[in-house]
C-alpha positions, 0 to 999 in steps of 0.5 A: 500500500502506498501512503505517499501524498500525491502532488496534483498535476496542474495541467489536469486541474486546468483541464478539469476546470475548463471542462467544468466551466464549459459544462456550466455554460452548456447547461445555461444555454440549455436552460435558456433554450428551454425557457424559449420553448416554454415561452413559445408554447405559452404564446401558442396557448394564448393565441388558441384561447384568444381564437376560441373567445373570438369564435364564441363572440362571433356566434353570439 
């Protein structure tokens, strides 16, 4: 068994940190894309409700 302390490799740390930052940015991008999809769905639902209300008014 080897109980010696390992000296961290700065290049590995740098690469892991860069990967972590990239992952965070990708997650942020995904979250923004999801918000856009939700906003589009909400807009479509409002348009559908508006059309139903207008059809009901025209029948009256």
